[in-house]
C-alpha positions as a printed NumPy array, in Angstrom:
array([[135.951,  33.513, 149.935],
       [138.314,  35.562, 152.049],
       [138.527,  39.355, 151.947],
       [141.543,  40.322, 149.845],
       [141.784,  44.088, 150.369],
       [141.433,  44.348, 154.146],
       [144.652,  46.362, 154.54 ],
       [143.539,  48.86 , 151.877],
       [140.19 ,  49.33 , 153.61 ],
       [141.913,  49.766, 156.973],
       [144.184,  52.455, 155.477],
       [141.063,  54.245, 154.215],
       [139.88 ,  54.466, 157.817],
       [137.56 ,  51.477, 157.958],
       [137.787,  50.006, 161.452],
       [136.192,  46.619, 160.81 ],
       [135.495,  44.225, 157.998],
       [131.754,  44.57 , 158.428],
       [129.474,  47.358, 159.546],
       [126.324,  47.399, 161.594],
       [123.467,  49.422, 160.163],
       [120.537,  50.257, 162.358],
       [117.084,  50.267, 160.82 ],
       [113.648,  50.771, 162.184],
       [110.191,  49.738, 161.088],
       [107.014,  51.111, 162.548],
       [103.821,  49.109, 162.577],
       [101.126,  51.061, 160.741],
       [ 98.372,  49.579, 162.86 ],
       [ 99.934,  49.852, 166.344],
       [102.594,  52.573, 165.802],
       [105.081,  50.359, 167.656],
       [108.705,  50.728, 166.594],
       [110.74 ,  47.64 , 165.752],
       [114.427,  48.637, 165.672],
       [116.908,  46.102, 164.335],
       [120.545,  45.79 , 163.387],
       [121.833,  44.489, 160.079],
       [125.452,  43.467, 159.685],
       [126.782,  43.873, 156.189],
       [130.047,  43.788, 154.312],
       [131.342,  47.288, 153.672],
       [131.299,  48.866, 150.215],
       [134.555,  48.327, 148.356],
       [135.312,  44.94 , 149.894],
       [136.917,  42.573, 147.393],
       [136.861,  38.801, 147.432],
       [138.853,  36.575, 145.076],
       [136.897,  33.878, 143.269],
       [138.167,  30.756, 141.541],
       [135.849,  28.675, 139.398],
       [137.186,  25.29 , 138.348],
       [135.697,  23.909, 135.14 ],
       [136.73 ,  20.356, 134.436],
       [136.959,  19.22 , 130.834],
       [136.357,  15.508, 130.661],
       [138.532,  14.518, 127.726],
       [136.814,  13.11 , 124.663],
       [133.354,  13.172, 126.224],
       [132.868,  16.911, 125.655],
       [132.912,  18.726, 122.35 ],
       [134.228,  22.248, 121.859],
       [130.645,  23.362, 121.229],
       [129.484,  21.956, 124.59 ],
       [132.342,  23.636, 126.431],
       [131.713,  26.964, 124.678],
       [128.002,  26.691, 125.526],
       [128.824,  25.941, 129.175],
       [131.122,  28.963, 129.375],
       [128.461,  31.165, 127.825],
       [125.948,  29.913, 130.402],
       [128.383,  30.635, 133.249],
       [129.035,  34.133, 131.888],
       [125.326,  34.81 , 131.425],
       [124.689,  33.776, 135.036],
       [127.488,  35.987, 136.343],
       [126.253,  38.929, 134.275],
       [122.674,  38.471, 135.521],
       [123.934,  38.248, 139.103],
       [125.511,  41.693, 138.692],
       [122.052,  43.061, 137.805],
       [120.569,  41.426, 140.892],
       [122.108,  40.975, 144.343],
       [123.284,  38.284, 146.748],
       [121.926,  37.859, 150.258],
       [119.021,  39.785, 151.662],
       [117.748,  43.362, 151.45 ],
       [118.671,  43.808, 147.8  ],
       [115.907,  46.378, 147.375],
       [117.879,  48.559, 149.812],
       [121.012,  48.255, 147.711],
       [122.678,  45.532, 149.767],
       [124.47 ,  42.648, 148.093],
       [125.431,  44.394, 144.87 ],
       [128.465,  42.747, 143.311],
       [130.713,  43.208, 140.296],
       [133.019,  40.702, 138.64 ],
       [136.268,  41.951, 137.138],
       [139.702,  40.78 , 136.018],
       [138.41 ,  37.383, 134.947],
       [140.611,  35.11 , 132.871],
       [141.006,  31.505, 131.788],
       [143.93 ,  29.584, 133.206],
       [144.662,  25.931, 132.506],
       [145.529,  24.29 , 135.817],
       [146.203,  20.679, 134.831],
       [146.86 ,  19.337, 131.349],
       [146.487,  21.293, 128.157],
       [143.582,  22.564, 126.118],
       [143.695,  23.641, 122.479],
       [144.427,  27.353, 121.975],
       [141.202,  27.716, 119.979],
       [139.165,  26.449, 122.921],
       [140.995,  28.68 , 125.379],
       [140.266,  31.655, 123.089],
       [136.571,  30.741, 122.906],
       [136.364,  30.623, 126.706],
       [138.323,  33.87 , 127.106],
       [136.083,  35.609, 124.558],
       [133.007,  34.627, 126.559],
       [134.555,  36.246, 129.652],
       [135.397,  39.517, 127.864],
       [132.071,  40.987, 128.935],
       [133.666,  41.605, 132.354],
       [136.473,  43.802, 130.996],
       [140.153,  43.18 , 130.399],
       [141.779,  40.42 , 132.398],
       [144.797,  40.993, 134.615],
       [146.744,  37.786, 134.167]])
Protein backbone atom coordinates (compact mmCIF):
# COMPACT_ATOMS: atom_id res chain seq x y z
CA UNK A 1 0.00 0.00 0.00
CA UNK A 2 1.17 3.50 -0.78
CA UNK A 3 0.78 6.46 1.58
CA UNK A 4 -2.19 8.52 0.42
CA UNK A 5 -1.99 11.63 2.63
CA UNK A 6 1.69 12.52 2.33
CA UNK A 7 0.97 16.11 1.24
CA UNK A 8 -1.37 16.65 4.20
CA UNK A 9 1.26 15.37 6.62
CA UNK A 10 3.91 17.57 5.01
CA UNK A 11 1.64 20.62 5.41
CA UNK A 12 1.28 19.74 9.10
CA UNK A 13 5.05 20.06 9.42
CA UNK A 14 6.07 16.42 9.12
CA UNK A 15 9.41 16.31 7.32
CA UNK A 16 9.49 12.63 6.37
CA UNK A 17 7.16 9.72 5.84
CA UNK A 18 8.69 7.78 8.71
CA UNK A 19 10.28 8.75 12.00
CA UNK A 20 13.18 7.34 13.93
CA UNK A 21 12.56 6.76 17.61
CA UNK A 22 15.49 6.12 19.88
CA UNK A 23 15.07 3.63 22.69
CA UNK A 24 17.38 2.23 25.26
CA UNK A 25 17.45 -0.94 27.31
CA UNK A 26 19.72 -1.51 30.25
CA UNK A 27 20.83 -4.96 31.25
CA UNK A 28 19.79 -5.60 34.85
CA UNK A 29 22.72 -7.89 35.48
CA UNK A 30 25.55 -5.88 33.85
CA UNK A 31 24.06 -2.33 33.81
CA UNK A 32 25.21 -2.02 30.19
CA UNK A 33 23.07 0.23 28.00
CA UNK A 34 21.84 -1.04 24.64
CA UNK A 35 20.59 1.95 22.63
CA UNK A 36 18.72 1.25 19.41
CA UNK A 37 16.73 3.02 16.73
CA UNK A 38 13.27 2.03 15.57
CA UNK A 39 11.86 3.39 12.34
CA UNK A 40 8.11 3.66 12.30
CA UNK A 41 5.34 5.15 10.23
CA UNK A 42 4.13 8.42 11.71
CA UNK A 43 0.76 8.73 13.44
CA UNK A 44 -1.96 9.88 11.07
CA UNK A 45 -0.53 8.17 7.99
CA UNK A 46 -3.25 6.78 5.74
CA UNK A 47 -2.97 3.92 3.29
CA UNK A 48 -5.68 2.90 0.83
CA UNK A 49 -6.65 -0.76 0.82
CA UNK A 50 -8.49 -2.75 -1.83
CA UNK A 51 -9.70 -6.26 -1.10
CA UNK A 52 -10.90 -8.23 -4.10
CA UNK A 53 -13.42 -10.96 -3.31
CA UNK A 54 -14.19 -13.16 -6.27
CA UNK A 55 -17.62 -14.75 -6.50
CA UNK A 56 -17.38 -17.95 -8.47
CA UNK A 57 -20.77 -18.07 -10.14
CA UNK A 58 -23.08 -20.93 -9.23
CA UNK A 59 -20.55 -22.63 -6.97
CA UNK A 60 -21.16 -20.26 -4.05
CA UNK A 61 -24.43 -19.67 -2.25
CA UNK A 62 -25.50 -16.34 -0.80
CA UNK A 63 -25.08 -17.86 2.66
CA UNK A 64 -21.45 -18.81 1.94
CA UNK A 65 -20.67 -15.35 0.61
CA UNK A 66 -22.34 -13.66 3.60
CA UNK A 67 -20.40 -15.94 5.96
CA UNK A 68 -17.13 -15.11 4.17
CA UNK A 69 -17.82 -11.38 4.45
CA UNK A 70 -18.62 -11.74 8.13
CA UNK A 71 -15.33 -13.60 8.64
CA UNK A 72 -13.40 -10.87 6.80
CA UNK A 73 -15.10 -8.17 8.89
CA UNK A 74 -14.46 -10.06 12.12
CA UNK A 75 -10.77 -10.34 11.22
CA UNK A 76 -10.51 -6.65 10.39
CA UNK A 77 -12.28 -5.70 13.62
CA UNK A 78 -9.98 -7.94 15.68
CA UNK A 79 -6.94 -6.46 13.94
CA UNK A 80 -8.02 -3.01 15.13
CA UNK A 81 -7.89 -4.32 18.72
CA UNK A 82 -4.41 -5.71 18.14
CA UNK A 83 -1.57 -4.26 16.06
CA UNK A 84 0.52 -4.98 12.97
CA UNK A 85 4.30 -5.28 13.01
CA UNK A 86 6.40 -5.28 16.13
CA UNK A 87 6.37 -3.42 19.45
CA UNK A 88 2.59 -3.41 19.77
CA UNK A 89 2.87 -3.28 23.55
CA UNK A 90 4.46 0.16 23.09
CA UNK A 91 1.53 1.34 21.01
CA UNK A 92 3.15 0.82 17.61
CA UNK A 93 1.18 -0.65 14.73
CA UNK A 94 -2.28 0.47 15.79
CA UNK A 95 -4.58 0.72 12.79
CA UNK A 96 -8.16 1.71 12.03
CA UNK A 97 -10.28 0.85 9.02
CA UNK A 98 -12.77 3.42 7.76
CA UNK A 99 -14.81 4.38 4.71
CA UNK A 100 -15.23 0.77 3.61
CA UNK A 101 -17.74 -0.09 0.91
CA UNK A 102 -18.67 -2.81 -1.54
CA UNK A 103 -18.09 -2.11 -5.21
CA UNK A 104 -18.76 -4.58 -8.01
CA UNK A 105 -15.78 -4.47 -10.35
CA UNK A 106 -16.71 -7.01 -13.03
CA UNK A 107 -20.14 -8.46 -13.73
CA UNK A 108 -23.18 -7.99 -11.56
CA UNK A 109 -24.31 -9.32 -8.22
CA UNK A 110 -27.87 -9.33 -6.90
CA UNK A 111 -28.79 -6.21 -4.89
CA UNK A 112 -29.74 -8.41 -1.92
CA UNK A 113 -26.24 -9.89 -1.84
CA UNK A 114 -24.59 -6.50 -2.17
CA UNK A 115 -26.73 -5.27 0.76
CA UNK A 116 -25.73 -8.27 2.88
CA UNK A 117 -22.04 -7.56 2.23
CA UNK A 118 -22.45 -3.82 2.86
CA UNK A 119 -24.30 -4.52 6.13
CA UNK A 120 -21.41 -6.66 7.34
CA UNK A 121 -19.03 -3.74 6.69
CA UNK A 122 -21.18 -1.20 8.57
CA UNK A 123 -19.24 -1.88 11.75
CA UNK A 124 -16.51 0.40 10.34
CA UNK A 125 -18.79 3.44 10.00
CA UNK A 126 -20.43 5.09 7.03
CA UNK A 127 -18.86 4.50 3.65
CA UNK A 128 -17.70 7.33 1.40
CA UNK A 129 -18.52 6.01 -2.04
